[in-house]
C-alpha positions in Angstrom: -24.2 4.4 -42.4 -25.6 1.3 -40.7 -24.0 -2.1 -40.9 -26.9 -3.3 -43.0 -26.3 -0.5 -45.5 -22.6 -1.3 -45.6 -23.4 -5.0 -46.2 -25.9 -4.0 -49.0 -23.3 -1.8 -50.7 -20.7 -4.6 -50.5 -23.1 -7.1 -51.9 -23.9 -4.7 -54.8 -20.2 -4.4 -55.5 -19.5 -8.1 -55.3 -22.4 -9.4 -57.4 -21.2 -8.2 -60.8 -17.8 -9.7 -60.0 -19.4 -13.1 -59.3 -18.4 -12.9 -55.6 -20.7 -14.0 -52.8 -20.3 -12.3 -49.5 -21.2 -13.9 -46.2 -21.5 -11.0 -43.7 -21.3 -11.8 -40.0 -21.1 -9.5 -36.9 -20.7 -10.4 -33.3 -19.4 -8.7 -30.2 -18.3 -12.1 -28.9 -14.8 -13.2 -29.8 -15.8 -16.9 -29.4 -18.7 -16.5 -31.9 -16.3 -14.8 -34.4 -13.9 -17.7 -34.0 -16.6 -20.3 -34.3 -17.9 -18.6 -37.5 -14.4 -18.5 -39.0 -13.8 -22.2 -38.3 -17.2 -23.1 -39.6 -17.1 -21.0 -42.8 -13.5 -20.3 -43.8 -12.9 -23.5 -45.6 -15.4 -22.5 -48.3 -14.1 -18.9 -48.5 -11.4 -17.5 -50.7 -10.7 -14.5 -48.4 -11.7 -12.6 -45.3 -12.5 -9.0 -44.6 -12.5 -8.2 -40.9 -13.1 -5.3 -38.7 -12.0 -6.7 -35.3 -13.0 -3.6 -33.4 -11.5 -3.6 -29.9 -10.3 -7.1 -30.5 -7.7 -5.5 -32.7 -5.6 -4.7 -29.6 -6.1 -7.8 -27.5 -7.9 -10.5 -29.5 -5.1 -13.1 -29.5 -7.6 -16.0 -29.9 -9.1 -14.3 -32.9 -5.6 -13.7 -34.3 -4.8 -17.3 -33.9 -8.1 -18.4 -35.6 -7.3 -16.2 -38.6 -3.8 -17.7 -38.8 -5.2 -21.2 -38.5 -7.8 -20.9 -41.3 -5.1 -19.6 -43.6 -7.2 -17.4 -45.8 -6.0 -14.1 -47.2 -7.4 -11.4 -44.9 -7.8 -7.7 -45.0 -8.2 -5.8 -41.7 -10.6 -2.8 -41.9 -11.2 0.1 -39.4 -13.7 2.9 -39.8 -11.5 5.3 -37.9 -7.8 5.9 -38.3 -6.5 3.8 -35.4 -3.1 5.5 -35.7 -4.6 8.9 -35.0 -6.2 7.8 -31.8 -4.8 6.9 -28.3 -1.4 5.2 -28.2 -2.8 1.9 -27.0 -5.2 1.7 -30.1 -2.2 2.0 -32.5 -1.2 -1.7 -32.0 -2.9 -4.4 -33.8 -2.4 -8.0 -32.8 -4.4 -9.0 -35.9 -2.2 -7.1 -38.5 0.6 -9.7 -38.6 -1.7 -12.4 -40.0 -3.3 -10.2 -42.6 -2.4 -9.0 -46.1 -2.8 -5.4 -44.8 -5.0 -2.8 -43.2 -7.3 -0.2 -44.5 -7.9 2.4 -41.7 -9.6 5.7 -41.4 -11.9 5.9 -44.5 -15.2 5.0 -42.8 -17.5 2.6 -44.6 -15.5 3.1 -47.8 -12.7 1.1 -46.3 -14.9 -2.0 -46.7 -15.3 -1.4 -50.4 -11.6 -0.8 -50.9 -10.9 -4.0 -49.0 -13.3 -6.0 -51.2 -11.8 -4.6 -54.4 -8.2 -5.2 -53.3 -8.9 -8.7 -52.0 -10.7 -9.7 -55.2 -7.9 -8.2 -57.4 -5.2 -9.9 -55.3 -6.9 -13.3 -55.4 -7.6 -13.1 -59.2 -4.0 -12.0 -59.9 -2.6 -15.1 -58.3 -2.6 -18.7 -59.4 -5.6 -20.9 -58.8 -9.3 -20.6 -59.0 -11.3 -17.4 -59.2 -12.5 -16.1 -55.8 -16.2 -16.7 -55.4 -16.8 -16.2 -51.6 -15.6 -13.9 -49.0 -16.4 -13.6 -45.3 
C-alpha cells in the first residue's frame, strides 16, 4: 500500500469522527521538526512513524517532547523482530505508546486509539491530528 493510499484510508476513518488529519512526510529530520513546531499548536495529537530516526533522532525526540502533544509511534514492521540495534527507540519515551508490526493497519489502530484516549479525557474533543 502506498503512502497516499494509507493517508486516504486514515482520512476516511477520521472524517466520520469529525477529526481532520494533516499528513506530512519527509526524509529530513529538520523538515519534520519544522513541521511539528509550525503545526502542533493547532493539533490535539500526533501519529508518527519516525523510520530510521527511531534509533538516533534525538532532535526529533526533543521536538516531540517540546510540543507536548499526545503522540503514538507507528512502525510498519516489528522493530523488535529485527536487528538488535533497531529494537531501541529514542522516540518511545515521549509517546503514549507504540504500534509495531501490523503494516499499514498500525496507522488505523493509532488513529482509533489516539481519538479514544483524547475523547476519554477532560477537555475539548480532538479535531486535528498530525
